[in-house]
ZAMARGU-4260 file (C-alpha; in steps of 0.2 Angstrom, whole numbers, plus 5000, padded with zeros to 4 digits):
<rodrens>
0) 5089/5185/4933 | 5100/5171/4941 | 5105/5156/4931 | 5094/5145/4941 | 5079/5156/4937
5) 5084/5155/4918 | 5084/5136/4918 | 5068/5136/4929 | 5060/5148/4916 | 5064/5136/4902
10) 5057/5121/4911 | 5042/5130/4916 | 5040/5137/4899 | 5037/5120/4891 | 5022/5119/4902
15) 5017/5137/4900 | 5017/5135/4881 | 5004/5121/4883 | 4994/5131/4895 | 4994/5146/4884
20) 4988/5136/4869 | 4974/5129/4880 | 4969/5147/4885 | 4967/5153/4867 | 4950/5148/4860
25) 4948/5138/4844 | 4960/5127/4835 | 4978/5133/4832 | 4987/5125/4817 | 5004/5127/4823
30) 5017/5113/4827 | 5019/5108/4845 | 5038/5112/4845 | 5033/5130/4841 | 5020/5130/4855
35) 5034/5125/4867 | 5046/5138/4860 | 5033/5151/4863 | 5031/5145/4880 | 5049/5146/4884
40) 5050/5164/4877 | 5034/5169/4887 | 5041/5161/4903 | 5057/5172/4901 | 5047/5187/4897
45) 5035/5184/4912 | 5050/5182/4924 | 5058/5198/4917 | 5042/5208/4919 | 5039/5201/4936
50) 5056/5206/4941 | 5054/5223/4934 | 5038/5226/4944 | 5045/5218/4960 | 5034/5203/4962
55) 5046/5189/4956 | 5052/5184/4974 | 5037/5181/4986 | 5035/5168/4999 | 5027/5153/4992
60) 5021/5151/4974 | 5023/5166/4963 | 5006/5167/4957 | 5008/5184/4949 | 5023/5179/4939
65) 5014/5163/4934 | 4999/5173/4927 | 5010/5184/4918 | 5019/5170/4910 | 5003/5162/4904
70) 4996/5178/4897 | 5012/5181/4887 | 5011/5163/4881 | 4992/5165/4876 | 4996/5181/4867
75) 5011/5173/4858 | 5001/5158/4853 | 4987/5168/4846 | 4999/5180/4836 | 5009/5165/4829
80) 4994/5154/4825 | 4986/5169/4816 | 5002/5172/4806 | 5007/5154/4804 | 4989/5150/4797
85) 4989/5164/4785 | 5006/5159/4778 | 5001/5141/4776 | 4985/5146/4766 | 4994/5154/4752
</rodrens>
């Protein structure tokens, strides 16, 4: 991954985190900063997986990479919301 791809993944990750939170049904009781952090991690993972599969550099918008990033964000938000919610109930 090039340095520009890394910075783009961070910026896109902020948006991806919010999209991932919207995809997960129900209310997530996690702070927004945690959602954004999950989005950044999901964007980086999505970019790495897209690169490994060979779909990271296409002409136009990289829809497959974007979908991978949103899926990683949704899974991350769901996992963290479940763990964070259980921790706060105690």
